[in-house]
N, C-alpha and C positions, 0 to 999 in steps of 0.2 A: 475407411471409416470417416463419417462426417463429424469431425471434432469441432466443438464450439470454438470459433475463432472470432477475430474482430476485423472481418473484411470491410472495406470502405463502402457503406451503404449511403444514406443521406444524412445531412447534419441533424443531430439530435436536439431539436428545439421545440418550443411550443408552436412555432411556425417556421417553414423553411425560408422565410424572408424577413426574419426579425431584424429590425433596424438597430445598428450598432453605433449609437451616439457616444462619442468619446467621454463627455462629461455628464451624460444623462444618468440619473440615479435609478430609474425604473424602465423596464421594457414596456413600451406603449401597448404592445399586443398582449401583454399579460394582465393589463388592467381590467378589472370587472366593470369599470365605468365607461370604457371606450370600446365601440364596436370596430370590427375589422374594416368594414366599409367606410367608416369615418376617417380611417387612416389612409386608405387608398381605394380608388375606384374598383368596385366589385371584387375586393380582396377575398371576401368569404367564399365567393364562387370558385375562384382560383384555388383556394385552400382545399375546398371540398373535392374538386377535380383531381388535385394532386394526391389526396388521400386514397382516391379510388383508382389511381393509375391511369387516368384518362389524359395521357400526355398529348395525343394528337388534337384533342379538343382544346387543350390549353394553347397549343400553337395557333389554332384558328382564332381563338378568342384574343390572343395578344395581337395578331395581325389585324384583326378587325378594329380593336381599340386604337391601334396606331394609325390606321388608314382614316378613321373618323375623327382623329385628334381628340380623343376622350380623356387623354392624360394631360392634366394642366400644370402639374408641379414637377420639379426635377426628381424628387424622391420617388414619385410614381413611375417615372420612366425607368429608374433603377430597379424597382421592385418587379415590374413587368419583364425587364430584361433578364432578371434572375430566374423567373419562372420559365421564360423562353429557353434560356441556357440549360436549365435543369432538364427540361423536356427533351431537348435535342440530345443531351448526353444519355438520358434514359433510353432513347430510341436508337442509340449508337450512331448518331449522325455527327461524328466528332469534327469533321471538317467544317460543317455548317456552324457548329458550336464555336469553333475557333474564329470564324468570320464574325459571329455575333460579339464575341469577346473583344475582338480588335476594334470595335466601335468605341471602346472605352480607353481612357488613358491607362497605361500599364501600371502607373503608380496610383493605387486606390486611396492613398492618403493625400492626393492632390487637393489644392484649394477649391477646385471646381466641384468637389464632392462634400463640401462643408455647408451646413445650414446657414452659417453667418455670411456666406458669399451671396446669399439671395435674400436680402432684408425685405424686399417687396413681397416675396412669397411667405417668408417666415418671420414676421416682425417681432413676435414674442417667444420664439423658439430658443431653447438652450443651444449654446454653441456645441459643435461636434460634427462627427461624420454621419452622413446619411446612407453610407454603403451597408447593405444587409450583410449579416455574418455569412449567410449561405453563399453570397456572391464571392466573398473572400475565399471561402473553402473551395468553390467550384473553380475559381481562378488558379488555385494551387493544384487541384486534382486533374484538370483538363490535360496538361502536358503529358501525364502518364498515359492517357488513352491514345495520344498521338506518338508514343514511343520515346518521349524525352523524360525518363525517370528521374534523372538528376535535377532538372529544373523543377519538377514537381516536388521533390524532397526539399529543395532549397526554399521554395515558397511555403511549404508546410512548416518548416522550422521557423521561418520568418513570422508566419501566422501564430505559432505557439509563443514566440517572444512578444508579439503584439498583445496577446491575451494576458500574459504574465506581467509584462511591464506597464501596460496602460489600463488594463481592465481589472486586475487583481492587485490593488495597491497594498502596501505594507500597513497603512492605516485603514483598517477595515471599517472604522466609524464613518469614513467619507463615502461609503457606498451602502445602499440599502440591502437588506437580507434577500429580497427577491432577485435583484440584479446580481448579487454575489453568487447565489445558488445557480443562476442561469449561466454565468461565465465559468463557473467551476465545471459544469456539465460540458460546456464547449471545450474547455481545456482537456478534459478526459477524452472527448470525442476526437480531437486532433491528435492526441498522443496515441490513441488506438489506431488511427489511420496511418500514422508514421510507423507504428509497430507492424501493421499488416504489410506495408511496403517492404520493410526489412525482412520480415518473415518469408515473403514470397521469394526472396533471394537467399534464404537460409543464412542470414546474418544474425545468428543466434545471440552473440555477445552483445550486440547493440540492443536487441530486444530485451534481454535480461537487465541491462543497465537502465533502460527506460522504465521497465516495469518496477524494478526495485526502488528507483527514485520516487515513483508515484506511490508505491506501497508505504514507503517511509513517511510520507505525508498523510496518507489515508489508507488504513488497513481495510480496504473494501474486499469482501469475499469474492466479488467478480474479478477484481484485479489479481488476487492471489491465485484464483483458479486459472486465469490466463497464464500466470507464471508457470503453473504446473503443466499446462498444455505445451508451452514452449520447451520446458525441460523434457517432456516426453518425446518431442520431435527430434531432439538431438541425442536421445538415449540415456538421459539422467533419470532413470526410473525411481531411484531412491529419493532424489530431490523432489520429483513430482509427487511421490507418495507423502512426503513431509508437507508439501504445500497443500495437498488435498486434506490431510489430517488437520492442518491449521484452519482450513475453511470450515470443516465440520465443527471444530471447537468454537469458532466464532458464532456459527449459526445456533448451535446448542446452547452456548453460554448466553446469547442474547434472548433466548426463549421467544424468538420471533415466530409468529404464525404465518409468515410470508411463504406462500406455496412456491414461489419462484426460487427462493433460497433453499428450501427443502429439496426441490427437484435438482438444484445445482449440486447439492451434496450427493444425492443418489446417482446422478450422471457421472460425477467424478469417481465414485466407487465402481461404477460399471466399466469405466475406461480401464481401471486397474485390473478388473477381472478379465477384460479383453486381452490385455497384455499377457496375462497368464493363461490365455486360451480357455478360460472357464466361462464359456458362452451361456451356459444355463443360468449361472448366478447373475451374469450381466443382463440376461432377459428379465430375470426377476426384478432387478433394480429399475429397469426401464418400464416394466409394467406398473410398479409403484408410482413412478412419475406420471404415467398416463392416467392412473386412477385419480391422482390429485388434480391433474390438468390434462384433459383430453386433447388440447391444442398444442401440447409440447412437441413440436415437429422434430426436434433433435432426438428426443426419446423415441418417437415413432420410427424415424428413419433408422436409428441405430439398432432398435429391436429387430427390425426387418433384416438388417445385415447380419445380426447374430443368428437369426433363424436360418439364413442362407448358409452361414458357416456350419450350422448344424445339419445341413442337407435337407432342410424342410422348406423347399422352394414354394410349395403350395401355400403354406401359412405365411411365408414371407411376403408373397404377392398380395395375399388377403389383407395384411396389416396396412400396406401402403394404399391399396385401392379403397379400403374402408375409410382411411384418413381423408383421402381426396373427396369422398362422398360426404363425410360428416362435417369437416371443417375446410372446405376448398380454399377459402381466402388465406388460411394459415399454412395448410399443407402444400399448396401449389408453389412449391419451392423447386428451383431448377435442379439442385442436387438430388432431391428426393425423386423427381421425375426421371432424371438420368439413371438412378439406381433401379427404378421400376422397369425402365426400358431394357436395362441389362439383364434383369431377371426374366423378362419376357423372352429374351434371346436364348436364355438357358433352358427355359421351361417349355416353349412352344415351337413347333416346326413352322407354323404360320404366323410367326411373330410380327412380320411386316404388316399384316392385316390388323392385328391387335393394336399395334402402335399407331396405325393410321386412325383407328377409332379414337384412341387416346388424344392424338393430335387435334382431331376435329372438336373434341369436347373442350380441350384447353383453349382453342381459338375462341370459343363462345364465352368462357368465364374468366379467362386470365386478363390481367392488366395489359396495356399496350406494349410495355417493355419486356414482357415475358418472351424469352428466346426459345423458339421451337425448332430452330435449325438443326440442333443436335439430334432430334428425333428423325428428321428427314435424312440426315447424313448417315445415321445408323441403319436406316432402311436400305439405302443403296450400298452400304458397306458390306452386306452379306448377300449381294446379288449372285456371288459365285457358289453359294451353298448347294443349289440343286446338283451341279456337277460334282461337288465335293461329296454330297450324300451318296451319289451313285458309285463313286470311286470306292468309298469306305464300305458301302453295302456289298460290293463285289469282293472286297478283301476279307470282310467278316460277315458272310451270308447268314450266320445264325444269330447275330445280334439284333436286338429290337431297333425299330426306327428311332425311338427316343434316344437310345444309347448312341446310335450313329450320329444323330443330330448334335448331341452334346460333345461328341468327339470332334466334330467339325468346328463348333463354336470355340472349344478350348484351343484347337489348333490355330484359329484366327487370333485368339487372345495372345497366344504365345508369339505369333508373328508380329503383332503390334508391340509386344514387350521387347522383342528383339530389335525392332526398328528404333524404339526409344533408346535402347542401349547403344545404338550406332548413330545417335544424333538426329534421328528423324522425329517428326511430330507424331504423337500418339494420342489416343483418346482413352478415357476411363472406361474400362469394360465392366467393372463391378463397382463396389463402393469405393469412395475416396479414402485411401488408407494413409 
């Protein structure tokens, strides 16, 4: 089951390269009186390309700007480096990203990254750091992609302390409301990143401690829901139910018309139904979510999984295919596509041809970083099915071809589960549970 988690996506900012000046009161990119391009050469173009997932185009644009010496100020070089680094990580070119990062001093608070160190370039600029927040986050996240989880966690905790000690002062009068809101969002983002790292290693106590500390400062329905998801993962169903009930009281009590919060309550209810194997009630909750917001891909994915558990593979596939046709930019999620491919394997004998068609369509519409390798790997994974089909057909001559095919797929699924229990790598055959 695709439970709403807090995996580390991209920094939640108004821009992925927002400048973090230590003593600045406002974010220059949030000002309605300043254009992005006035802050940095063709910044609006880079921002647009990033929003569309055109990471290869960004790499070309950065390389061209560097070769033609179009970047005249130190902060522009840092901004372009951040976009380049982000693009390389998105494209899973982690070694290249590491080489790019090594061009910087490992200490991002070094004097060479302060505005006051360049009085000729910034004669009237406020003192502070010119390092973008996204660069600090990428600097912390990159070691994880290279296998050094501990270094990544150390840097993330250092970044969290940087935000709390330097950016969220006790005297809130010394900072503007715009800047305060922005840094609070960044604090929440870094905390969620840290939680996702610990959750991936099933370090539930650390996750609970971090979430409860955040909730004590701000009873956000999203944070309380995350607490419930963690509780569900280690088996505290009663605790998860209390957390979800608390979320419902918050949303109902606030009389908010926010569709996202209403859907959050419905999805939480549906998860509890799923635990009780009441799939019909869960489907009803997810349908209510989709009526309010047809682009709620979590509800779409989970409704399809519930239908699959109800042995309605045909409708399950229709739900996911319909979502990809209606809202491809939202529904084109790797988890959703993996689940659709798994359903194809269960439903069709010629699933390889169907998945090849899906892969071709994805290649046309997906962003550059969308990973289609799992579709190809799943095609080759069942190359043995023809011989398996023949063997089972001889053993059970009266069974239909569809039944025989399902028997082979479930056999393969069981083998992959057995490999996982013996320490071998396995893939997700159906929904992520």
